[in-house]
N, C-alpha and C positions, 0 to 999 in steps of 0.2 A: 772483408768477407763479401762474396758475391751475394746478390739478392736472390731470394726464393720467389720466383715470378708468380707461380700459381697461387700460393697462399695470399700474397699481397693483392693480387688482382681480384680474387674472389671476395676478399674483404672489401675492396673498393666497390664492387657491384652491390654488396649488401648495404653499403653506406649511402646508396643513392637516395634513400629516404630523407637524409639530412641535408640534401643539396640546397644551395642558395636559390635555385630556381623554383623551389616548391611553392613559393608565394606568388609566382607570376605566370601561371598556366594561361594559355589562350590570350596572351597579351598581344595587342596589335598596335603598330606604330601608325598613328593616324596621319602623320605628316606626309608619308609617301607610300603607305600601304604595305610596309614591310611586316612580315609575320614572324611569329615566334619560331625559333630554330633550336634544335638540340637541347631540349629540356632534360633534367636529370632526376626527377623525383620518383622514387620507386613506390610501387603500391602492390597490393595483392587483390586488385580489382577482380571480382568474380565474373564480370561481364566480358563481352568481346571487346577487342581493341576498337577505339572510337576513331577509325580511319574516316577520311572524307567519304569513301564508298562503304558506308556502314550497313548496307543492306546485305542480306545473305545472297550468296551466289546462286543465280538461277540461269539455266541454259535456255536461250531463245531459239536457236536453230536446232533442228533434229536431223540426225543422220544415222546410218546403220552402225551398230556396235562393232568395235574392232576394225573400223576403217583404217587402212594403212596410210601412214604419213611418212614420207621419205624426207629426212631433215639433214641438210648440209650446213649445220649450224654449230658454232663454237665461238671461241674468242680469238686467240692469236697463236694457238699451237695445239698439238694432239693431246697434250695433258689437260686441255680445257674443253675436250669434246663432251657430249652429253652421255657418253658411255665410258666405262673404265677401259684402259688399255695399258700397254707396257709403260708408256710415258707417265701417265697419271699414277699408276701403282708404284712406279719407280720413285716418285716424289715422296712416298711414304717410307722408303728405306726398309729398315729392319722390322717395321710394324706389319709388313706383309709376311704372313706365315703360309708356306706351301701354296703360294699364288693367290691367297685370300686375304682381304683386308676387312677387319671388323670395325664398324664405325659406332658412333655414340648412340645410334638407334638400336644397337644390339644385333643388327643384321650383318651378314658377311657378303662381300662383293668380290667378284673375280673379273678377269679381263672379258670384255664383251657384254657385261651387265650394264644396264642403264643406271646412271647415278640416281641417288635417292629422289631428288627433285623430279626427275623425268619419269621415274616409276610412279610417282604420285600423280603426275600429269596424265599418264596412261590410265591410271585407276579412276581418277575423277571424271575425265572426259570420255572414258571408254573408247580409246583409240589404240592403235598398234603402231609404235614408233620404230622406224628403221633408221639407224645412224649412217649417213652417207658422207659425213664430214671428212675432208682431206687434211685438216690440220693447218690450214693457212690463216693469215689475217684476213679481214673482210675483203680487201681488194683482191688478194690472191685467190680466195675461195670463189669469188665471182668469175675471175679469169678462167679458172679450171672448168666451171660448169657452163659458161655462156654459150658454148657451141653445142651443148647437149642438155638443154633445159627440160627436155621431155623425160629425163631420168631422175629428176628431183622435184620435190613439191615446195619445200620451204628452204631458203638458202640465205647465206650472209652476203653482204656487199657494202660498199661505201655509198653514202646517201646520194651524192651527185651522180654516181654511176647508176644507181637504182632508179633515180628519177629519169635519167636519159633512157634507160631500158624500158621503163614504164611508158614514157611518151612514145617509144617505138613499138608499143603493143606487145611487149614480152612479159609483163607482170600484171597481176590482177589488181585492179583499182579498188582497194578496200574502202576508199572514201565514198564509194557509191553505195555502201551497205551499212553505214553508221547507224541507221535506225534499227538494224538488227543486231547491233553491238552496243547495248545501252551503257555498259560500264566504261568502255573505251570512249564513247561519245561524251559521256559526262566528264571524263578526265580532260578531254580537249576543250570542252566548254569552260572549264574552270581555269585553264591555262592557255590563254590565246596565243602566246608566243610559241608554245609547243605546236599548236595547230598550224601556225604560219610557217614554222620551221620544217614541217613535213609536207606542206602543200606544194605539189609539183607544177601546177598551172592555175592561173587565175582568169584565163580568158577562153572563149570558145566552148566547144562541146566538152572539153576535158577540164573545165574550170572546177576547182576544188578537189582535183584528183590527189589521192594519197596512195603511194605505191609501196610503202614499208611501214612496219611498226617501229615507233621510236624506242631508243635505248637510253636509259638514264643511269649513269653510275652515281647514284644519289641525285636528288632533284630539289630545287628551291632551298639550297643549303650552302653554307660557306664551303669552299674547297681548300685553298691554300691559306696559310697564316704564318706570321712570324714565329720562329722557334728560337729559344735562347737557353744557354747554360745559366739557369736562374740562380744556382748556388754561387756562381762567381759574382753576380750582381749584388747579392746579399753580402758577400764577403767584402766587397769594395765599399759599399755605400751605407750599410747599417751600423748602428751602434753610437755610443756617446764618444765625445772627444775627437781627436784627430786620427786619421788613418796613418799607420806606420808600416814600414816593410824593411827587412834586413837587406834585401837585394832588389834593385829596381832598374828598369830601363828608362828610356826617355821617349817622349813623343817626337814626331818628325815635324819639320817645318810646315806650317799651316798652308794648305791649299784650298780647303773648303771654307766658304764664306757664309755668313748668316742667311738662312731662309726665312726665319721668323723675325718679328720686329726686334729692334735694338733698344727701344724705349717705349714708354707708355705701357698699356696693359691690354690683354684680351681675355674674354671669358669663354670657357669651354665646358661642355657637358661631360660628366663622368658618372659612373655607377658608384653608389655609396659602398664603402668598404664591406658592409655586411650584405651587399647584394640586394637590398630590399627595394631600392628605388634609385632614380637618378638625381643628381644635384649639379649645380653650376659652381665652378671654382674659377679663380682668377690667376692668370700668369702675369705677375706684376714685374715688368722689366725695369721699372724705375727703382725697384728695391735693390737690385744687384747689377742688372745689365744682362744682355744676351750672353749665354755661356760661351758660344763660339767666338763672339766679338771679344770677350774678356780673354779667352785663351790665346786668340790670334794676336792680341795686343800685348801679350806677355812674352817677350823675347821671341817674337815671331812664331809663337806656338810651341817652341822647343822648351820643354820642362821635364822634370823628373816625373815618373809615374805617380809618386806619392803626392807631389804638388798638384798634379792634374786631378787626382781623386779628391783631395781636400777642396780644391776649387769647385768641383762639381757638387760636393756635399754642401758647401756654403751657398751655392746658387740655388739648390733645391730648398734649403731651409728658408732663404729670404724671398725667393720668387713666389713660393707657395705659402708664405707666412706660416711655416712650421705645420702645414696641413698633414704632412707625412710623418712628422715626428722623427724618431730614430729609425723608423722603417722606411728610409729613403728609397730603397730598392723598389718599393711599391709604385713609384712613379713609372716604372717600366713593367713590373711583373705582377702587380696587384690587380684586384678587381676594380679598384679606383684609379688605375693607371691613366696618365694624361700625356704621355711622351709624344714628342714630335721629332722631326728629322734632325734638328740642331742638337737636341738632347741626346739622341741616339749616337750621333757622331762624337759628341763629347764622351759618351760612355765607351765607344769603340776605342777612342784614344787612350782612355784609362785602362781598358782591358789589355790592349796590345802592349802598353808600356809597363804592365805589371805581370808579365807572363811568368816570371820566376815564382812570384807569390801564388799564382793561381794553378800552375801546372809543373813548376820546377824546371822549366826549360827557358830558353831565350826567345821562344816564338809562340805566338798564338795567331791563328788565322781569324781575323775579325768576322768578315762575311765570307761564306762559302756556299757552293752548290752541291747537291747530292752526288752527282757524277760530273766532274768538270771537263771531261772529254766528250760528253754526249750533248748534242745540240738541244734536245728536248728538255734537258735539266739545266743547261747553262742559261736558258731564258728565265729561270727563276730569279736571276739577279736583276734583270731589267724589270721584271714584274714587281720585285720589291721596291725598285725605284719609283714605280708608278704609285704605290701606296704611300710612299714617303713624300712625294712631291706633287701629287694631284694630277697624274697623267691618265687620261681616259684612253681605252683602246688596246693597251698592251696586254690585257687579259680578256680581250673580246672573245665571244663564242664563235665568231667567224673571222678568221685571219686577224686583222688589226682594226676592224671597223667598230664603231659605236654609234648609238643614236644620240643626237644632240638635242638641245633645248628647242630647236626649230623642227623637231621630229624628222629630220633628215639623217642619212648615214654620213659619217665622217671617217676619214682614214688618218689615224694618228701618225702613220709613217710620213705623211706629207705636211705635218704641222710643226712649227718651230718650237712650240711648248714641249713637245716630246724630247727634242734634242737639248733643250735647256735643262730639263730634268736629268737626262743622261749625262750632260756635262757636269752636273753636280756629283753624280756617281763617279765620274772619271776623277774628280778631285780626291775621292777616297782612295782610288788606285794610287794616285801620286803620294798619298800619305801612308801607303802600305797597309790600308785597312781592309782590303780585299785579298783573298788568298792568292799566293803565287801560282798555284795549280790552275786557278781560273784563268789567269793571264796567259799561261802557256798551254792550256788544254791538256794538262798532265793526266794520263789515263789512270794513274795511281791515286788521284785525288778523289777518293770515295768516302763519303761522310761516315757510312756505317762500318767501313773496314779500316779506316785510317784516321780521320779527324776525331771522331767521338771516343773510340776506345783508347786512343793515345792522348786524350785531353788537349787536342791541338786546334779545335774549332769552337767558336763562340756562338755564331748565329747563322741561321739559314731561313729560307722562305719556302715552305713545302707542306706536305700533308701530315696531319697530326698522327693518324693511326700508324702509318708505316714508319715514320721517322722517330717516333718516341718508344719503339719497342726496346731500344737499348737500355731503357730504365729498368727493364725486368728480364732481359735475356743474358745478363752478365756483362754487357758492354760497358755500362757505367757501374761505379762502385757505390756502396752505401754512403749517403750524404751528398752524392752528386745528382743533379736533376737537369734534364733537358726537356723542355715543354713549351707549348704555345704561350704567347703573351698577346696583349691587346693590340689591335690594329692601330696605327698611329693617327694622330690628328694632323691634317694637312689642309692646304688651300685648294678648293675645287671650284672650277669655273662653271657653276651651275646655270648661268644665264647664257653661256655660249659665246659671249663677245668680249670677255675679259674685264668687264666693268664691275662685276660682282663676284668676288672670291668668297665662297662660303667656307668658313673654318669648321671642319667636321671630320668625323671618321667615315670613310667610305671604302668598301671593297668591291672590286669588279670581279673578284674570284668567286663567282656564284654559279652553282651547278645548273645545267640545262640539258637539252637534247645533245647526245653525242652523234658523231657522224657515221659510226658503225650501226648497221641495222639488219633486220631480217625481212625478206619479201617472199611473196607467193608466186611461184613460176606458173604462168598462164598455161603453157604447154604441159607442164607437169601435172596439173589438175584437170587436164582434158579439154582445154579451150585454145583458141588461136584467133588471129585476125579474121580468118575465114569462118571460124566457128566461135563467135563472141560469147562471153559469159552472159547469162540472163541478168537483166537489171533488177529483177525481183529475187531477193536473197533466198526465199523459200524454194525457188526453182533451180537453184544451183545444185550441182552434184554433191555427193557425200564428202569427197575430198575437200572441195572448196568450203563447204559449210563447216567441216571439222576444223579447218585452219582459221577461219574467221572466228570460230568459237574459242580456239586456243588464244588468239590475240585478245578477245574480249575478256576471257577468264583472267588473263595476266593483269588486267587493270581492276579486277574486283578486289574486295577485301581479302578473301582467301588467296587469290592469285598473287597479290602483292606480298603477302607474308611468305608464301611458298617460294616465290622468285628471289626473296631476300634471305630467308632463314632455312629453307628446305622444309621437309614434312614436320608434322607436329611432334614426332618422336625426338626431335632435336630442340624442343622448346620446353621451358619449365612450366609445369601445371600445378594447379591447386588440387585438393583431394577430390573435388567434384569433376575434375577433368578440364576446367576452364583455364585459360592462360594466366600466369602471373605476369603482370604488366608494369610498365613504368612510363612516365610522361616524356615524350620526345616530340618536339616540334608542335606542342600543343595538342598532341594526340596520344592515346594509350597504345603502346606497342609491346609485344611480348618480350620477356627475358629469355635468354638462351639457357639451356640446361647446364648443370655443373659439368656433366660428362662431355658435353659439346665444347664447353670452354676449355676443359683440360686437353681435349684432342687438338684444339686450335694451336696449342703450344707444342704438343707432342709431334704433330704431323707437319706443322707449318711455322714453327718458331714464332708464333704470335702474329703472323701476317694474315689478317682476316680474309682479304680478297683472294689470295692464293688458296687458302684453306677451302673457301666456299666454291671456287671454280674447279679446283683439282679433285675434290672429294665429295662434296655435297651436290654439285651441279647447279648451284644457284648463282645469281649475279651475272649470268652470261648475256642476258638481254632483258628487254622490257623495263620494269621499274625496280631498281635496287634501292631500298631504303637504307639510310645511314644508321638506322636504329640498331641493327645488328653490329655494324662496324663500331659504333660508339661504345657498345658494351665490351668490345674486344680491344679497345684502346687502353693503354696502360693507365694506372692510377694517376701518374704525373700528367699524362696526355689529357685525361679527362678533366683534371683540375684546371688546366689552362683553357681547354675548349669550353668548359663550363662558364668561365668568365666572359669569353667572347660571345657565347650563346646568350647569356643574360643581357649583354649590351645590345645585341641584335633585338632580343625580345622587348627590351625597354626603349628601343629606338635611338640609341646613341651610336650605333653603327648602321649606316645606310647601305643599300646594295641595289643592283638591278632587279627588275621584277619581270615575271613571265606574263606581262600584260603591257598594253600600249599606254605609257604614262610619261611622255616627254623624255627628259634627260635621264630618267630612271628606267627606261625601257631596256630590257635585255635584247641584244641584237639576235635575230634568228641564226641558227647554225648553218642553214642553207637558204638560198633564194631561188625563185622560179625564173631564172634568166632564160631568154629565148636563145635558140642556137646561134643567131647572129650576134647577140650580146656576149655569149660565151666565147665566140670566136675572137671578139675584140679583147676580152679579158685575157684569154689564153695567149694572145699575141704579145702581151706585156711581159716578156720572159725575164727582163732585168728585174722586174718587181718580184716575181716568184723566186728566182734563184738567189737573190740577195737577202731575202727574208725567210728562207726555208729553215724550218726546225724539225723536219721529219727524220733526218739522218744525222750524219756527222760531218757537215760541210767545214771547209777550212775557215770560212768566215761567215758571219752574220752581221748585217749592217748595225743592228742594235747593240749587240755585244761588242762589236768593233768600236762603236762610238764610245762605249764605256771604257774600253781599254786604251784606245789611242786618240780619242776625241775626233774621230773622223772615219771615213770609209777607206782611206788609204793612209800611208805613212805620213803624208804631208798634212792631212787633216783639213779642216775648214776654218774659215775666218769667223763664221757665225752659225748659230743654229738655224737662222733663216736661210742661209745658203744650203745647208744640208737638206732642209725641208723642200726647197725649190728643186734641188737635184732629183729627189725622189718624185716630186710632183710632175715635173716635166720630162726630165731625163730618163726616169724609170717607168713613166707612163701611169703613175698612180691616179692622175686626174681622169684619164680615159677609163680605167677600171672603176673608179668611183662613180662616174657618170652612168655606167652600165648597171652597177649595183643599185644605185638610187632609182633607176628606171623600174627595176624589178620590185624594189621596196615600195615605191609609190603604188604600183599595181596591187601589191599585197595588202597595203593599208586600205585601199579602196575596196578590195574584196572583203576584208574583215569588216569594214563599216557596213557593207551590204548584208553581212550575216547578222549583225546586231541591230540593224535598222528596225 
């Protein structure tokens, strides 16, 4: 019987009060400054949400009421405009009656009406918004307007393009008016990497210039995570006695070799099973041996699926001294999970060799990507490799760069360690543990349409909210579960020279500034190079002051809620009108209304982001809190995300930070390179074309290396050779030199601000 999604999910929201995170609000990891993320304890707090910007919204700049603002702003299509149109109403299907859509706020909307969020913006700021959006992505929208900037006031663009336009005198420098934008200024002061990511210049008269308002699709929060069919893990590993099966397959000849030790012992930190605190447990390899080493030395790794499972069961019992008892699956899927790459590979061997027991067929795809013909999704496989084998840069916020222990930028594309890790992932290809669709770029290899409903996929690395909707929209059956599991333990080179490998959990998949943004057209608001804007914000004209106020408002408490949730009519309230709140990221955030949640499924089949953008008009720019999205995640998705959140809160999962902190520094999403430096970077065409993930290229060096262990069919003799090819042959060293020149200036500039 299919699941009833609404009842189950509303129940899950009501159960937030019993969450394991209830006892760890506002916890801080003192070792690296990592802060609490994604808490789940519900409350009926009668006060306002305790956001960092917890003062009431007050307007600093004054302008004439009903000042008209022409906005060419949206996301990536006409359905995500700030007004309703045929495209957005079409997404609602039969829910549109006589051209009108009634939303959870009880109001009716027709084509041409501003979406609820933007009606509220008009009301609060007393402005008149005219929608000029053409329905393009950020780059395309800028291209449309760049020759007629006098016809638009606020428009979308790509960060690099907007910085160049600003430096050319086409955009208003909002950095010059921060003192009149107190909420925005406070946000930048708390998050230095955000400030540095949007700073266009650090020298001369334009030093400190900011030409766009940053966009966060969630901020200071985990992004992607491992996702597993957890019911399969339980079926294979849990229970007393030996595992048996009527029909079984066999594992393939071993190609993967041990990553973890084969003898001795190591200690690792985990979260206690009840989530109350962390504890240290031991992996004792002397008790049984390394599981991969054991399997590989048994008939070359070729064994029945039953024998493989029983070998893994015995390994877990002995290596962890019966820590997991008969719930061995918790090694992988529990709050107290401690799995590493070797243990995962052993599990993948067991899963693929027991397909008939798990799905009634002869095939299971061990690892798979969401859309295996799409470059931007195929990269999830090498990003998973990064978390498994301790590779920095593969999930960097700017291309493949990361900040090392020396506080310099590094390019993982030109480092042997990257290809050593990808070589390990290649060995999984040789064992048949990655999907065939990934290898062939099969367009039919779609997780939500093919793998999950047909029980043909085991594990992916992706977003929790969008990829776990199958638990409640009929894709999975009762008793089946696909959800996030803990980030693996791996060896990380935290000292930067290979002499100190820190055994820990670390994720580089950490949210920061995106490269899409909105900027103020200088000509649109009545200024130009020949008629420069006044340096005193109070002397600006009404249009300019209204737009600076809009940006400032978006970073206030009220603005952040509005840009994430929409107006108050979409939020659950107490009898006195105050918000019903729950703890998220150490702060109190509102709960969405029941009707709002119901329409999430009716209108968008559980996809929060589509629902918000198509119908409410929120999450299009500025700050999108994950608090709304978290509530819209399925019960199974929240269960796994809760475990990960708790581990981050208690400090057992480390991550980059939006501050300058050595190896833990989050790389900025853009850098203020000079035109000369940019010219040198742009000249390295081999580097950009061979590592492009923006479209559907035939090859990508990193995915190629996983598939064929090289950039061509002949491959490479070593990871060092691959790294050297990229470093010198593809020009990575030249680009890195230019990037570091800008980074050094940025750090110097930041130090001058904090001196």
